[in-house]
Structure formats: C-alpha cells, structure tokens
N, C-alpha and C positions, 0 to 999 in steps of 0.2 A: 504494500500500500504506500503511495507516495507521501513523503513527509509534508506536513502543512507548513506554509510560510509563517514566519514569526510576526505577530502583530502585538503592539503594546497599547492597552487602553489607558488613555490619559484622562485624569479628572482635572477639570479646569474650574476653580472656584468662581462663581459669578461675581462680576464687578458692577458697580453702579454705572448705569448708562450702557451696559454691554448689549442689552437687547436691541437697542437702536443700531448699534454697530453691526451686529450679526445680520439683522434684517436688511441692511443696506447692500449686502453682497448678493447680487443676482446670480442665477445659474451661469449666465454668460461670463460674468466676471470670475466666478469660481472656476469655470472651465479654462479660461485664459491663464489663470494662475497655475493650475495643474499642468497645462501645456508647457508653460515656461519652466516649471520644475523638471519636467521630463526631458527637456533639452539640456539639462545640466547647468542652467544659468544660476548665478548666485540667488539664493532664496530671498534675501533681503532686497535685492535690486528688483526682482520680479514683483514682490509685494508692493513696494513703493511705486513701481511703474503702473500697477493696477489700482493705486490709490488706497492700499490697505496698510495700516500700521502693523509692523511685524509682531508686536506683542499681542495684537488682537487675533492673529491667525489661529491659534489653537482652539479658541472658542468658536470661531467661524467654521473651521474644519469639523469640529464635533457636531455642530448644528446640522451641517450639510450631510454628514454621514448618517445621523439619526433620521433625517428627512428621507434620504435615499433608501435606507433600510426599511423604513415604514412603508414607503411606496412600493418597494419590491415585494414585501409581505402581502400587500393588497393586490398584487398582480399588475402594478402600474408599469409605465414605460419611461420613467424619469432617467434611469440609468442609460438606456439607449439614447435618449436625448442628450445626456451629458457626453456620451461618447461622440455623438455627431458634432456637438459644439467644440469638443476638444480637437477633433480632426480639423475643423475649420480654423481653429487658432494655431494648430501645429503647422498648417499651411503657411502661416506667417513666417515660419523659419525654414521654409523649403529652400534647398540648395541644389544646384545641378549635380547629378551623380552619373556622369557618362561612364560607360555606355548603357548602364542599367535603365536609365530613364528614357533612352532613345531607341534601343534595339531590343525587340522582343526576344530574339534568340539569346542574346547576352543575358537578359533578365532571367529567362528560364534556366539557362546554364548555371547562373549564379544561384538561383533559388533552389534548384535541385542539388547542386553541389554543396551549398551551405547546409541544407537540411540533412544531408547524409553524413555530415562530419560530426564527430563527437566533440571536437574542440571549436564548435561554432562561435561561442562567445569570445574565445581567444582570437579567432580569425577576424571577427568584426572589429575588435579593438586594434588589431594589427594594421588594418587598412583604414581605420578612422571612421567607421560607421557606427551608428547607434541604432537601438531598437526603433526609435522614432523614425529614422530614415527608412527602415524596412516597412514600417506601417504605412508611410506615405507612398512608397513605391507600390506596395500591394494595392492600396486604394486607387492610385492613379491608373495602374494597368487594368484593374477591375472596371473602372469607369470607361476606359477606352474600349475594352472588349464588349461591354454592354452596348455601346453605340455602333460598333462596326461588325457586320457579319463577315466581311473579308478578313478582318483581324482575327475573329474567332476561328475561322477556317485555318488560318496560318498557325494559330495556337494549337489546334487539334493535330495538325500535321507535325509540328515540332515536338509535341509531347509523345508522338508515336515513334520518334527517332531516339537514338542514344544521345545522351547529353554531350555537348562539345566540351572543349577545354574550359577550365575555370577562367572567367574573364579578368583582365587587369582593371582594377578600380582605384582611382586616385581622386577622392572627393576634395573640394575646397574646404577651408575651415568652417565650422558651424556658424550659423548666423547669430548675431547678438540680438538684444531686445529690439523689436521693430514695432512700428505703429505709434500713434500719439498716446501719451500717458493719460490715464483716466483722472477725472476729478476725484479727490480724496473723499473717503467716507468719513462720517463724524469720528473725531478722535476719542480714544478712551480717556477717562480721568487720569491725571498724573499719578504715578505711583509714589508712595512715600519712600523717602530715602532709607536705604537699608544700612545697618551698621556693618562696617568692613569686617570680614572674617578671613582667617587664613585657611584656605581650602587645601586638603592633602593632595599631593600629586596623583594623577590617575595610575592605576595599577594595570599593567598589560602582561599577558602571558607570552612566554617565548613560543608557545604553540600556535599563536594566532597568525594566520597567513596574511599576506598583504592584499586584502580584498577591499576595493572601494565600494561605495554605496550602489553604483550601477551593477557591479559584478555580483554583489550580495543579493540584490533584487532579482537579477537574472537566475542566480542559483536557486532561490526559493521558487521562482516561477517554473523553472525546468523540473524541479523535484515534484511540484504540484501537478504538472502536466503529465508526468510519468512516461515521457517519450523514451527515455533510456533508463536502464537499471540504476537504482539509487547509488550503489557503490561506485559505479563508473562515473556518475555525475560528481559525487563527492571527491573522487580521486582527481578528476580533471580540474577541480577548483583548489586542489592542494589540501583537501580535508579527508584524506584516507584514514587518518587516525581519529577515532571517536572522541578522544580527549580534545583534539584540535577543533572539532565541530562544536563541542560544548564551550570551549574558550571563545570561539568566534561568535557564537550566539550570545554569550554573556557580554562580549565587547560591544556588539550592536545594541543590546538591550540598554547598556549604560549610555551609549551615544544617544539613543532615542529618548531616554528619560531626561538627559541633560540638554538636548537640543530638539525640541518638538518640530522645528522646521525640517530637520533631516528626516524625521519620521514621515512627514507629509510628502517629501520628495520620494522617499522609499515607496510609499503607497502608489504614487503615480507611476514610477518606474516599474514596479511589480505588475500593475494593471496592464501597462503596455506590453511588457515582456510576455505576460500570460496570453494576450491576444495573438502575438506572433507565434508562440509555441503551439497554441491550439490550432492555428491555421496549418501547421505542418505535422499534425498528429497523423 
C-alpha cells in the first residue's frame, strides 16, 4: 500500500479583524497564490504581489481548505474550479520549452521516455524542468489535439510506433512574478512586540539527505500514486535506510511547524506532482 504524504494540521488562533481579512481573499486570488508557490517563487514576494500580508496567510489557507473540504463532502465542484483557475494563473509563467512545445513527436518521445524512467524527478531537475512545466505542456497539447482531427491522427500514428531518441531540452530560466500587483486586502492588527529569546540551534540528523521542498513533495506524490514499488522510490531519493526516512520526515515536520508558508508551498507542489503522476499511471 503506498505511503500517505505527510500533512501537518496547523491551529491558527483567531485574531481581531481576521474574519474580514480571510473573506477578502477570493478563489481567484487564492489560486494565483498557489500558482506562484508552485513555480518556486519566494512565498513572501508572491503574497505581497497578490496583496496578502504574509502573517495572514495561515488563517486564509485554513479557511480555504475547510471550505474546499466541505464542498467536496457535499459533492461540489469547487476543487475542479480551483484547478482550472490555477492553470490559468500558471499560464502567466509559461516559458518556451523547445522542442516539446512545438513538435508532437518530440513531446511524445519525451513523455514516454520520462514516464518509463525510475529517476524521472532527477532527470527533470537535471534539465531544468518543473512539474508545473509538464502540467502546462500536457494541457497545451490536450487543447491542440481536441481542436484538430489531423493532429489526433498524427498522435495515433506516432503512438503506434516505437519511441524515438530522448529529445534534447534546454529551457530558458523560469519566469519571475508577472502581471500587475493586486490591491492589498485589509491588514491584520499589529502584533504586540515579543520579548527576545535565545532560541536553541536546530538539530539535524546526519541521516537526513539533501532533499529540497520540491523533491520532498514529488517523493510523497510518487509514493501516493504507487507507480513504482515503495522501496525503489525511497532508494532513488536517497532514503533506502528506514532511519533516514524517519529523520527526513521529522526534519520537514519541524520546517512546516516553524514556517507555515513552506507548508503551503509543499501542498501546492504535492497537488501538482500528484496530477502529473496520475496522468502517467
């Protein structure tokens, strides 16, 4: 049975005036924030660009998660609408990825070659691609295929042939924040000054591998998708030793508890990685 991804429930004490702040964040603004997080952009910059005070974000995220969960339990479609809006906002960060965005044969050769490799995440990192790039490529080709019978015939023909050589891909650097900044939502009341305290240095285990947040989200999504055996997946991410897995989990649990914004970016990256892995099941 595939391992479940690690999620941390955060309790955010209510603040005076918080309800007005949370209510001011529409689904479109929420989707734009998640799209920016998924691109790996600095969380603080994304939030300020979208007019949200960073310290208000945990309460906003908690409200939206509760709202989406309740709608899902009722059989609603808010999650699908959020995905649609995220896709629109991710398009703001679209960059050319020749030849994958121009040549159907190259796209299919890449898609089939990447899906068959056990080190797919490592490969993406080596050539400078993100899961968001793959999601945009998939959506763009799906739209083209839907509109063109000739292109669908070509796709059917190519899929009946053996894949060609793995294409050479050299994408330009990811896009930075794009589009006009939004008007800020109402600010939270000022926080009282806290007395300075000497915090102990963080304790890290020598067993912890060098996984960044995107790799960790991809690991959790791949385990959840169950495309490859668990032990193979763990080994590929440097976590063959069960003790190393526990140390890595504990490390990210600490990080999420200390930095709620990193938890929100993890959730967005995990969501996108899950969509990609499910597509290739």
